[in-house]
N, C-alpha and C positions, 0 to 999 in steps of 0.2 A: 159659525153657524152650528145649530143643534142638529144632530143626525138621529133620526127616529128609527129604532130597530125593534125587531121581534126575534125571539129565540124559539126554534122548534126542537123540542127534546131537552129534558132536564136530567140527563144522565151525567156521567163523569165530566164530559166536555161542556155540555150546556150549562151545568151548574157552576163549573169553574169560570166560564165566560161571564155569567151573571154576577158572581162574587167579585170578579176582577174589576168589573165596571164600577162597583161601589168601593173597592179597596184602593184603587189607583187613581190619583187625581186627574191625570191627563185624559183618562177615559170618562170619568164622571162629569168632567167639565164640558165635554163635547157630545156625549152620547146619552140619549134618553130611552129607557126601555118602555115601550108602549104595551107590549103583551108578550106572554110566553104560552107555549102549547105543551102540555104534559099529559100524563096518564093518571095522576093522583089527585086527591082533593087539595084545596088550598092549604088546609092545616098540615097535611102530610108533606107537601112541597116546602112549606115554610120551615118545618122542623128539619128537613133535609138540607135546606140552605144554611140554617143556623149551625148545625152540628155535622162535622165531617171527620171520619176516622183517620184520614190521611192529612188533610190540610188544617185540621183543628177547628175550634169554635170561631164563627164569624164575629168580627169585632164591630158590631153594629146592631141596630134595632130591626127586627123582622116582625111584621104584622100580617094579618090575613083576614079574609071573610069568606067562609064557605057558602053563605047564603047569596052573596053578591059576586062571588068568583073573582076575587082580587087578592094580590099579595102586595105588601109594601116593604121597602127597605129604606131605612133612614128617612122615613116620611114620604118617600116617593112611591106612589101607588101605580100598579100596572095590572092589566087584565090577565086572567088565567083561562085558557080554553082547553078543552079536552076533545080534540077532533082527530080523526084518523086520516082524513083526506086533506091535503094542503089547500085545495081550492075552496074548502069550507071554512077556512080560518079568516075572519075579517081583520086582517093585519092593520091596514092603513099606516104603513111604515115605509121608510126609504130602503131599508135593508133587512132581509131575513137571514139569520144565521141558522143554517140547517145542520143540526147536531144529532139527529136521530140515528144516522148510519143507514137509513132505509131508503133514501132518495138520492142515490149516487150515480144517476144518469141524468143527462141534461133534460131529457123529456120529462123526467120525474121532478127534478128540482124546479123547473120552470112553472110547475103547477102553483107555486106560491105567488100570490098577487103582490109583487113588490118590484121596485125599480131594479134592485140587484139582490142576488142570492149568493151568499158565501157558504160553501159546503165544507164540512169538517172531515173530508175524506177525498182520496183521489177520484176524479171524474174524467174518464178517458176522452169524452167529447165535450168537456167544458169549453167555454169561450176562451178561457185562459187559466193556467195554474200559476199561482203566485206564492213563492216562498219569500216572505217579507224579509228585507235586508239583503236579498240576493238578486232578484229580477223584478224589482218594483217598476222599472221602466217599461215592462211589457204590458202593464195594465192600461187599457184605453177606455175612453168614455163610453164606447158602444158595447163594452163587455157587460153582459147581464148575469150569466152563471159563472161564478169564479170558484175554482177549487183552491183550498188552502193546502192541498197535498195531504200529508200525514205527519204525525209527530216525528216519525223517523226520517222522513224526507226533509223536514225542517232542521233536523240535526245534521244530516249528511250534506245537504246542499252548501251551507257556508264553508264546511271543511273542504269539500271538493272545489269550490270556487277559488279558495286560497291556493290550494295545491296546483290546480290546473293553470291558473294565471301565472304562477311562478315557475312551474316545472314542466307543464304539459303532461297530462295523464294519458298513457297509452292504453291501459286497461285497469280495471279494479273490481274487487269483490268485497261486499259488505256483509257482515253478520251483525244483526242487532240482538243483543242479549237483553230481552225485553221482559218487563214486569207482566204478570198475568192481567187479564182484562175481563170485562163482563161477557166477552165472546167465548169464554171457557166455562167449564163446569166446576163447581166446588167439590162435588162428588161425581163419580163416573155417571154419565148420562148420554143423551142423544146429541149428535152433532154431525154435520156433513163431513167434517174433518175428524177422522177417528182418533187422532192424537189430541185435538182440542176437546174431544169428548171425555177425556180422562181427568181425574181430580187434579186441579191446577196447583194445589198446595203440596202435592206429594211427589212430583216428578219434574225433571227437566223435559220440556216438550218441544221437539223440533217442529217447525211449521213454516209457512211461507210468508213473504212480504213482497210488495211491489215497489217498495221505496226506492231501490236503486234504479229501476227502469224508469220511474217517474222523473228522475233527474233530467232525462232527455227533453222534457217539457220546459225545464227551467234553464238548462245549459245545452242548447240543441247540438252543439258540436261533439257532445259526448254520447250521442245516440249510438247504441249497440256496443258501447265500451264498458258498461258497468252492469253488474248483476248482484244478487244478494239473497240471503236467507234469514230466517228468524229462529231464535231459540227462546222460548218462554221459560222463565224461571220463577221459583216460589217467593217472589217479593211483590208487594202490593202497588208500588210506584217507584219510578226512576229506572231508567234503562241506560244501556251503553251501546254505542256504535263502535264496532271493530272494523276498520277499513284497511284492506291490504291492496296495494297498487304498484304498478310499474310506471316509470316516467321517461320522458325524452332526454332528461339530463341526469347526470350523476349527482348524488346529494348525500349528505350525512344526517343523522338524527338531530344533531345540534342545529344544523341549518334549517331543517324542517321546523323545529321548535322556535327558532328565531322568526321564521315567517309568521307563525301564529301569534307570537308576542307583538309583532308589528302590525297585526291585522285585527286586534281586539276592537269590538264595537258593541252596539246594543243587543246583537243577537249572538255574537261569538265571544267567548271568554276562554281563559286558561286556568288550570289548576296546577299548582306546584307543591301542594301538600299531600300527604298520604291519606286521602279520604276514601270513604265508602259510599255506597248508593244513598243511604238514608240522609247523608249530609247535603244532598242536593234537592230534597223535597222543597217545593215552593220556589225553586230557583227560576228566575225570569229569562235566563239565556236559552236560546235554541240549542246551542252546543257549547259544552265546556270541555275543551281539550285537556286531557290528562297527560301532561308533558312527560311523566315518567313512563308512559306507555308507548312512546315513540321508538321504533326500531328500524334499522336498515340492515338487511342481510343480502349481500350480492345485489341483484336487481330488484329485490322485493322490499317495499317499504310498508310500514304499518303505523297507523295512528289510532287512538281511541278517544272517544268523547262521551261524557255524561249528558243526560237530558231528563228533565222532569217531563215525562210523556203526557201529563195532563195539563199542568199549569202553564208551562212555556208555550205550548201549542195554542192554548186558549188565548194567551196574550197576542200571539201572532195573528189570530183571527180578528181580534179587535184592531190591531194595527192595519190590517187590510181594509177594514171598515173606514178608518180614518183616511187611509190613502185614497179610497174611492172619491172622497169629497174634498180633501185638502191637497192632494198631490197629483191629480190627473187634469 
């Protein structure tokens, strides 16, 4: 069946979602974009879709009409709206991918007129939070507002699942060493977080993340056992999760790495080469465990994993769309 979707917001995630649909066959065969809602003209959005400083030039044809408000990709045309209020967007779709970051409560997301809304952020009162590849079985037909968690949650959850199922996690603390995002300032400016107000390219910026606590929505038995923080660093994309934890069982670093080797799948991979962050741009995996970064000292264990915080998360959002109609 064809799944008809709309995308609200054509920022870093919304644009990645849109490009992925046309770059990857399993999405283009099953998903049809009916409309997008953005803030720019069709000409401006078309240019932004075609050229990206991080992910490169789009390998396809992009067309547009400012007078008729449409964009086309590889000959497939879809409408462009510029509405501030979700209820004013005439979607006529099965699923809206809410990628603005502005409607992160259920009462806000539900304003979209669609059968389902998949939100690109944690939503504390969502009907369900799905980290694809970890808790797919929790999605039910009656769920309307679905949170995809965050890029960091999608990296952490597969790691935690492997460790907890094999060892039993007693407690854990995550630090995400995270690329800067549009929620920071290029030069010092205004922001409710005084650290994010500072120039993102000039400093290491300690800040907050809810990624570790969100794990309790995905693996309920870990509620209250995990916490975390974030350090924003001067790179434009690709981040790393540094996860330290204690377990119910004694274990060595070699044994931990063997667990990850035996658990590779479409969201979890391993890296055995001495790579750096730029080597993982456009990587489709939610988590790539850097096996050289696994340590055990006394009762404390440590693992590290890379993730493209834009691209991989966008693919998982689309995987949730497919799950809604092919797997529930």
